[in-house]
N, C-alpha and C positions, 0 to 999 in steps of 0.2 A: 531631530526629535524621533523620527521613525526608528532609527538605529537604537536609541535609548529604550524605547518601548519594546522593540524586538528582543533586546538583551534581557530585559526584565522578564518577559514572557518565556524565553528560552530557559532562563535560570529556574523559574518556577516549575516548568514542565520537567526539567531534568531532576530537580531536587525532590519533587513530589511523585516522580515516576508515573506521570499522567499517561505517557505513551508507552505501550508494551514493547518488548523486544521484537515482537513479530512485525511491527510497523516498519516499513521500509521507505515508503513515499514521504517526501518532505522531512526526512530525518537525516541529520548530518552524518556523513560517512556511510550511508546506505543508499541503495538505488534499486531500479528494476532488476539490474543484474544480480545484486546480492539477494533479492527476493527470490529470483529464479534458482539461484544456487542453493539457498536454504530449502526451498520447495523440493528440488531434485534430490537433495541429500535425504530428506525425510521419506520421499517416495521410494527411492532405491533401497533404503533401509527396510521398509515394509516388504518390498519384493524379495530381498535377501532372506527375510524371515518366512517367506512362502505365503504371505498374505495376498489376497486379491486386491488390486488397486485399479480404480477407475478415476479418470481425471477429466475435468472440463475447466479450461482456463479461458476466461472472457476478458477482453480488453474493452472496458466500458467507454473510455474516451472516444474510441472509434465509433461506437454506436451513437453517442451524443453529438459527435462532429457531423454525422450524416443526416441528422434530423434538424429541420428548420426550427430555430429558437423561437421564431414568431408563432409557430404552431404550438410549441410547448407552452408558451406563456398564455396564449389564447385559451388553451384547454384547461388551464389550472384553475 
C-alpha cells in the first residue's frame, strides 16, 4: 500500500513540477554531492565574472542532532 501511495505522490510531484530544479535532497537522481557541484559551479561563475562572493554553508542536521529533543519539545 505504501508503494502505491508513494508512486501516486511522486507522479503528482513530477507532473505538477511541485519541486524546483534546485531541490537536491529527497529527489531521485540528486544528492548532497549534486547540490555541492551546482553550488560550486554557480559561485565559480560569479568569481570568474569578477563579482565578490561570500559563502556560509550550514549543515542543519548536525545542529539538531546535538540538541536534546526533549528540550526542544518542552520549549515548544
